[in-house]
Phi, psi and omega in degrees: 000319181292323180295321180298318179297317181296316179295320178299318179293317179296322179295316178301316180296318180296314180298320178296317179296328180275352176097009178284132178078014178241161180278334185247154176294148178293145178284135181271102178279145181288097179265143176286163179303324180293316179294322179295319178296318179296319179298314181296320178296316180295317180299315179298315181297315182296316181296316180297317180292322179295321178294319178299323180278357178078025179279159178283116178237132178305139183300327179299322179288321177298319180293332176293319183280313180237089182299142179294148180287136178272137179292154178294140179292146180284145179234160178291144179295144180267125178247124187296321185254036180283122182290343181279346181270118179289148181260000000 
């Protein structure tokens, strides 16, 4: 129960930092590559835990962490005795 509250609080903070539920765009602070990598890791962890607890997470954030699977492209049917296919 305590872990769920902590994840909920972290999710609210993350959404606010990303600009969800606010009138203005989030300010882009100049983060170093190291800070940016740490931020992305933290964001991924929070989103995954929030989904596990069944919290409401915007679909765009879920897709960032777990991209939807793309369907296989359709191909023309293969016909074994097709005279147009060179052997």
